[in-house]
Structures are given as C-alpha cells and as structure tokens.
C-alpha positions in Angstrom: -8.2 32.1 3.8 -9.3 30.2 6.8 -8.0 26.8 7.7 -10.3 23.6 6.8 -12.2 22.5 9.7 -10.3 18.9 9.4 -6.6 17.5 9.2 -8.1 14.2 7.9 -11.3 13.1 6.2 -11.8 9.4 5.8 -13.5 9.0 2.8 -15.2 5.0 2.8 -15.8 5.2 6.0 -18.2 2.3 6.2 -16.1 -0.3 3.8 -14.6 -3.1 5.5 -11.3 -1.3 5.5 -12.5 1.8 6.4 -14.4 0.6 9.4 -11.0 -1.0 10.9 -9.6 2.3 10.3 -12.3 4.2 11.8 -12.0 2.3 15.1 -8.3 2.7 15.2 -8.5 6.3 14.9 -10.7 6.4 17.7 -8.5 4.8 19.9 -5.3 6.8 18.9 -6.4 10.1 18.5 -10.6 10.6 19.9 -13.2 12.0 18.2 -12.8 15.5 16.4 -14.3 17.6 19.2 -12.3 16.1 21.7 -8.6 14.4 20.5 -5.6 15.4 19.3 -6.2 14.8 15.4 -9.4 16.6 13.9 -11.0 14.1 11.4 -14.3 13.2 9.8 -16.0 10.1 8.6 -17.2 10.0 4.9 -19.5 8.3 2.7 -22.2 7.7 0.5 -25.1 6.8 2.5 -25.7 9.0 5.8 -27.9 5.9 7.7 -24.3 3.6 7.4 -22.6 6.6 8.9 -24.9 7.0 11.7 -24.6 3.2 12.3 -20.8 3.3 12.2 -20.9 5.9 14.7 -23.2 4.2 16.6 -20.7 0.9 16.3 -17.9 3.0 17.8 -19.2 4.0 21.0 -19.0 6.7 23.5 -15.6 7.7 22.2 -17.0 8.5 18.8 -20.2 10.5 20.0 -18.9 13.9 18.6 -17.4 12.1 15.5 -18.5 14.4 12.5 -20.1 12.8 9.2 -19.8 14.0 5.8 -21.6 12.5 2.8 -20.1 12.5 -0.4 -20.2 10.2 -3.8 -17.5 8.4 -5.1 -18.5 9.2 -8.5 -20.0 12.9 -7.7 -17.1 15.5 -8.4 -19.2 18.0 -6.6 -19.6 16.2 -3.2 -16.0 15.3 -3.4 -14.6 19.2 -4.1 -17.3 20.1 -1.2 -15.7 17.4 1.0 -12.2 18.4 0.0 -13.1 22.0 0.9 -13.4 20.9 4.5 -10.2 19.2 5.2 -6.4 19.4 4.7 -5.7 15.6 3.9 -8.6 12.2 2.2 -7.7 9.1 3.0 -9.8 7.0 0.6 -10.8 3.1 1.2 -12.9 3.0 -1.5 -11.8 0.1 -4.2 -11.4 -1.3 -6.3 -9.6 2.1 -7.3 -9.5 1.4 -11.1 -13.3 1.3 -10.8 -14.1 4.1 -8.3 -11.0 5.7 -7.4 -10.4 8.2 -10.2 -12.7 11.3 -9.4 -11.2 12.0 -5.8 -7.6 11.6 -7.3 -9.0 14.2 -9.8 -10.4 16.8 -7.2 -7.6 16.2 -4.6 -4.7 17.1 -7.6 -6.7 19.8 -8.6 -7.8 21.6 -5.3 -4.5 21.2 -3.4 -5.8 18.4 -0.9 -3.1 16.0 0.6 -4.2 12.1 -0.6 -3.5 8.6 0.7 -4.9 5.2 0.2 -4.1 1.9 0.5 -4.3 0.2 -3.5 -2.1 -2.3 -5.0 -3.6 -1.8 -8.2 -0.5 -0.8 -10.2 -1.8 0.1 -13.4 -4.4 2.5 -12.2 -1.7 4.5 -10.2 0.6 4.4 -13.6 -2.9 6.1 -14.9 -3.8 8.5 -12.1 0.5 9.7 -12.8 0.2 10.4 -16.4 -3.3 12.1 -15.9 -2.7 14.1 -13.2 0.8 14.7 -11.6 1.2 18.2 -13.2 -1.8 19.2 -11.6 -0.7 18.3 -8.3 2.7 19.6 -8.7 0.8 22.9 -9.6 -1.3 22.9 -6.6 0.8 21.4 -4.1 -1.1 18.1 -3.4 0.9 15.1 -2.3 -0.6 12.2 -3.4 0.8 9.0 -1.7 -0.6 5.7 -3.0 0.4 2.2 -1.4 -0.1 3.0 2.4 -1.1 -0.3 3.7 1.1 -3.6 3.4 1.1 -2.5 -0.1 3.3 -1.1 0.1 4.8 0.2 3.3 6.7 -2.6 4.8 8.4 -3.2 1.5 8.9 0.2 0.7 10.4 1.2 4.3 12.1 -2.0 5.1 14.4 -1.3 2.2 14.6 2.2 3.0 15.7 1.1 6.5 17.9 -1.8 5.5 19.6 1.0 2.7 20.5 3.7 5.8 22.0 0.8 8.0 24.2 0.2 5.0 25.3 3.5 4.0 26.0 3.7 8.5 28.3 0.7 8.7 29.5 0.6 4.6 29.5 4.1 3.5 27.6 3.0 0.3 23.7 1.3 -0.2 23.2 -2.0 -0.9 22.6 -2.1 -5.0 20.8 -5.8 -4.5 17.8 -6.2 -2.3 15.8 -9.5 -1.4 12.5 -9.2 0.5 11.7 -13.0 1.5 8.1 -13.5 3.5 9.4 -15.6 6.2 6.0 -16.4 7.6 2.5 -15.0 7.0 -0.8 -15.4 8.5 -4.3 -13.6 7.3 -7.6 -14.3 5.3 -8.8 -12.2 2.1 -11.5 -9.7 1.8 -13.8 -9.2 -0.9 -12.3 -6.4 -1.9 -8.9 -7.2 -2.4 -10.1 -10.5 -4.5 -12.2 -7.6 -6.5 -9.2 -5.7 -7.5 -7.0 -8.6 -8.4 -9.9 -9.7 -10.5 -10.3 -6.5 -12.2 -6.3 -6.3 -13.2 -6.6 -9.5 -14.8 -9.5 -8.3 -16.7 -8.2 -5.3 -17.7 -4.7 -7.2 -18.7 -7.1 -10.1 -20.7 -8.1 -7.3 -22.5 -5.5 -4.9 -23.5 -1.4 -6.4 -24.9 -0.3 -2.7 -24.4 -1.1 -2.8 -20.4 0.0 -6.9 -20.7 3.4 -5.5 -21.8 2.8 -2.2 -19.3 2.6 -4.8 -16.3 5.6 -6.8 -17.2 7.5 -3.2 -17.0 9.3 -3.1 -13.5 10.0 0.4 -13.8 6.2 0.9 -14.9 5.5 3.7 -12.6 8.9 5.7 -12.6 8.9 9.3 -13.4 10.0 9.7 -17.2 13.7 9.8 -17.5 14.7 7.7 -15.1 17.4 6.0 -17.1 17.1 2.3 -15.4 18.0 -0.6 -17.8 19.4 -3.1 -15.4 17.2 -6.4 -15.5 15.3 -7.1 -12.4 15.2 -11.2 -11.6 11.3 -11.3 -11.0 10.9 -15.0 -9.2 7.5 -16.7 -11.2 8.3 -20.2 -10.6 9.9 -22.4 -7.6 14.0 -21.5 -7.3 16.2 -22.2 -4.8 17.8 -19.2 -3.2 22.1 -19.3 -2.0 21.6 -16.3 0.0 18.7 -17.4 2.2 19.8 -21.3 1.7 15.8 -22.1 1.2 13.6 -22.6 -1.5 11.5 -19.8 -2.4 8.1 -19.2 -4.5 6.5 -16.1 -6.1 4.9 -13.7 -3.7 1.1 -12.6 -4.9 2.1 -8.7 -4.2 6.0 -8.4 -5.6 4.1 -6.9 -8.6 3.1 -3.7 -7.2 5.8 -3.7 -4.3 8.9 -4.2 -6.3 7.3 -1.0 -8.3 7.0 1.0 -5.6 10.3 0.6 -4.5 12.0 0.8 -7.7 9.9 4.8 -8.0 10.9 5.3 -4.2 14.5 4.9 -5.6 14.0 7.1 -8.6 12.3 10.0 -6.3 14.9 9.7 -4.1 17.6 10.8 -6.9 18.9 7.7 -7.2 19.7 6.8 -3.7 20.1 3.1 -3.6 22.2 3.6 -7.1 21.2 3.2 -11.0 22.2 -0.2 -11.0 19.8 -1.2 -8.2 18.0 -5.0 -8.2 15.1 -5.9 -6.2 12.7 -8.9 -5.8 10.4 -10.1 -3.5 9.7 -13.8 -2.9 8.2 -16.6 -0.4 10.2 -18.9 1.3 9.0 -22.3 1.6 11.7 -24.4 3.7 14.8 -26.7 2.9 15.2 -30.0 1.5 12.7 -31.7 -0.7 9.9 -30.9 1.4 10.3 -27.0 0.6 10.7 -27.7 -3.0 7.8 -29.1 -3.3 5.9 -27.1 -1.6 7.4 -24.0 -3.7 6.7 -26.1 -7.0 2.9 -26.0 -5.4 2.7 -22.7 -4.2 3.6 -21.5 -7.9 1.4 -24.0 -9.8 -1.8 -23.2 -7.9 -0.9 -19.0 -8.2 -0.1 -19.6 -12.1 -3.6 -21.7 -12.1 -5.8 -19.3 -10.0 -4.4 -16.6 -12.4 -5.0 -18.2 -15.9 -8.6 -19.0 -14.4 -9.8 -15.4 -13.8 -8.7 -14.4 -17.2 -10.8 -16.1 -18.5 -14.9 -15.1 -18.9 -16.2 -18.6 -18.1 -14.1 -19.8 -15.3 -13.8 -16.1 -14.3 -17.5 -16.3 -13.8 -17.6 -19.6 -11.2 -14.8 -17.9 -9.1 -16.6 -14.5 -8.9 -18.8 -16.4 -6.9 -17.2 -18.8 -4.4 -14.9 -16.1 -3.3 -15.7 -13.1 -0.7 -17.6 -10.3 -2.4 -16.9 -6.4 -1.7 -17.4 -5.7 2.1 -16.7 -9.5 3.2 -13.1 -10.1 5.4 -11.6 -11.3 8.0 -13.6 -11.7 11.4 -11.8 -9.2 14.0 -10.7 -12.1 15.7 -9.2 -13.8 12.4 -7.4 -10.4 12.1 -6.3 -10.5 15.8 -4.1 -13.9 15.0 -3.2 -12.5 11.7 0.7 -11.7 11.9 3.7 -11.5 9.0 7.5 -11.5 9.0 9.6 -10.1 6.0 13.2 -10.7 6.0 15.3 -8.6 3.7 19.1 -9.5 2.5 21.5 -6.8 0.8 24.5 -6.5 -1.0 27.1 -4.0 -1.5 29.3 -3.5 -4.9 31.8 -4.2 -2.9 30.2 -7.3 -1.2 29.3 -6.6 2.0 26.3 -8.0 3.3 23.6 -7.0 5.8 20.2 -8.4 6.9 17.2 -7.2 8.6 13.6 -8.2 8.8 10.0 -6.3 9.3 7.2 -7.9 11.4 3.4 -6.7 12.3 0.9 -7.9 14.0 -2.6 -8.5 12.8 -4.1 -9.7 9.4 -1.6 -7.6 7.2 -4.2 -6.7 4.9 -6.9 -5.4 6.9 -5.9 -5.4 10.6 -2.4 -4.0 10.3 -3.3 -1.8 6.9 -5.6 -0.2 8.9 -2.7 0.8 11.5 0.0 1.5 9.1 -2.7 3.7 6.6 -4.1 5.5 9.9 -0.7 6.6 10.8 0.9 7.6 7.3 -2.2 9.9 7.1 -1.7 11.3 10.4 2.2 11.9 9.6 1.6 13.1 6.3 -1.2 16.0 7.9 0.5 16.6 11.3 4.4 16.6 10.5 5.5 17.1 7.0 4.6 21.1 6.0 3.5 21.9 2.4 7.0 24.0 2.0 9.2 20.8 3.3 7.7 18.5 0.3 6.3 19.8 -2.9 3.0 18.4 -4.6 3.1 15.4 -6.9 3.0 11.8 -6.7 5.1 10.3 -3.8 5.9 6.8 -2.4 5.9 6.3 1.5 9.8 6.1 1.4 10.2 9.2 -0.4 8.0 11.0 1.2 8.1 9.6 4.8 11.7 8.8 5.2 12.5 7.5 8.3 9.7 9.8 10.4 6.9 7.1 9.6 9.2 4.4 11.4 8.5 5.3 14.8 5.3 5.9 14.6 4.6 2.8 12.9 7.0 1.0 15.8 5.2 2.7 18.7 1.4 2.8 17.7 1.0 0.3 14.5 2.8 -3.4 15.8 5.2 -3.4 13.6 9.1 -3.8 14.3 12.3 -2.9 12.0 15.4 -4.6 13.1 18.5 -5.2 11.3 19.9 -9.2 12.4 
C-alpha cells in the first residue's frame, strides 16, 4: 500500500483553537510542501480554510486544504485515507466528535484531541475500543491543558521517586499555585453540555462521581479518593485549598494512566487536585468564596431557566481570548508525593500562554507530531490511550523545548 500523503491533518482548522494550532504548526514545521512535518488543514468550509491560509501568511502558501464535515462519515473516510493521524479541535466533542473517532478506530488512523468531556470519553471507549485494537488506531484524548500537565506531571514525579526511593509515591496531590487565562465559548459550551446531560440522567451522575470511570474493565481499584469539593486546609502545602474545575477530568485520566501502565503507581494509588488560595484567614475566606461561587454556577447551569440566561452572557463558540491575552496567560502547578514508607517528593510544572488555548495548542501540536513521527505502530498497539501511557517521558523534551513548559523537581 502507498503511504498517505500527510502525517497529520488538523480537522477543525478554522475553529478558535484550530487557528492557533495551525499558526503554531506553521511556525514549528512549515507547510506540507517545505516543512519537516507533512500536514494539512481540514474543515467544512473551503472559503474559511482559504481565509485561514491567507491569514497565516507566506509560510502557509502551499498548505493543503481539505473539505470534510464532522457529520458526514463518507467525507471523514476520504480525509482519513490521506493521513496517518488526525488532530481534532471540533467540539463540544459530545455533540460533534463521535463520527471521526468511529472512522479513525475503524480505519486504523491515529487520533488526538483536546477534549475534557469525561462522559464522552467513556462512551467512545465502550463503543470503539475493540475496533481500534483490531485496526491498530491509537486514540489519545486529552492532549491539551486537560490533561497533559497533570498526567505527565504525575509521571515525571513518579519516575523521579523510582530513581530516588526505588518505589512510587502511592499518594500524589496536584495544587494549582497560580493560573491566568480566559475562558472561550467552546470550553463553556462543553461544560454546559456535560451539566445538561447529567441533569437529565441519574446513571450519568453516578458515573461522573466514579473516580475510575474511564479505567479499563477489571482494573481492580477500590481505594477511596479524596475529591476536594469545598474549602479545606492542606497540611502538606500549609495552605487553604478550594476545588479546581478541571480536577474531574484530570484525576480520571491519571487513574487510567496508572491502569494502562500495569499499576506502575500501585493499586492503592491516591490522587487529587485543588487550587491554592493562601494561608490564614484571607486564604480561608478566598477558598470558601471560590467554592461557593463554583457550586452556585454549576447549580445555575443545571436548571433550564438559569442556563438559558447564562448562555446569553458567556462567550459563544468561536469566541475566546485575544492574542494579547493569550500571551499574558500562564500556569504554575505543584505536585507533592509520598511513598508507603513516608518519603516525600515535590515537583512543579509550569507553562506559558493562556492554559486552555495558547498553551493547549502547543501541547496538542507536539503530541500529534510525537505520535506521528516517533511512536511506530509496532511499538504501541491500537486502543484508547492517555498521554502518559502512550508518550511516557518521550513527550516531555518536546514540550520543554517547543511548547513553553517546564518540569522540575523542587
């Protein structure tokens, strides 16, 4: 069989994140005619794709454009026949993402995305994992801020623990020390869709409360997980903490990584995430205020009348932070681990740019390139993987050199 003409096709190239990603790929790899990565941009509108190519400037003059529709399996099969891997930015994925996952799983084409929709990931695994294993397709969700910094941050900490102590940390905490960034319409739409689904479906609410909901069947994990749901004092960090909105997806991806890595962190592994608000009375009040505000917002979007009002106030799909705001964004994540014998270790992961968009696009681009260029089918079989379980430490040097991230032991 002839090799496909492209290593990567970016599907949803004209979306908010897709445009940032295409600009990043042009900067890093050039276009498909002259660069080190053979890639193309795809979407449902030829006119919007041409406008994007013009906006990207002279470096993108030879960038190939492919028209495909997220709801049209025939066009998606034609798209997949031209590439080794598809990066999808077409969300909310629960509304628009399934046909492409299906086609990739059936045709053996690798796939990466930036979803944080845990209920959708669970459905995709249940419906298409057997097809992906048969075809050899490697499906990797959560290759953006959800959940690469958390997933690879834990992996980084655990590998260092093995070097220093000869054993993994069986308890790990991630704390958001500092973060700056703005929400986009796509993120808000995805969040609202999850809450809307859960409000109608008691079974889904039960699934979302299960910390092992995306772990493979027969995982055997039964350890109680401490999910930070309100303000509390953390003695390991000597500070007040409050719920972190992305913990619901990140923690589940980390547990799936542990399961797929043959329990490398241990069968009794515990992991939780939260946001630091500071010490003393000021920190306590801040933690309580954030917790109450978050709970109130989630309750409001669960009810149709208030959800209708909120939908008209928040950013709409296709809207997001300006380039200047993306440049000013950053995040600083701190990790604390403890082994069964009581030894402790601390690490941090930092990133530049707006976490959900500027930084996510860079992580997603390098994840796709790493899978397309560095991980052969013979090295890793088909199936649904997590960033840590498929990339291991191979992705970290790329992220540090090209994506503005740092991984450091403290």
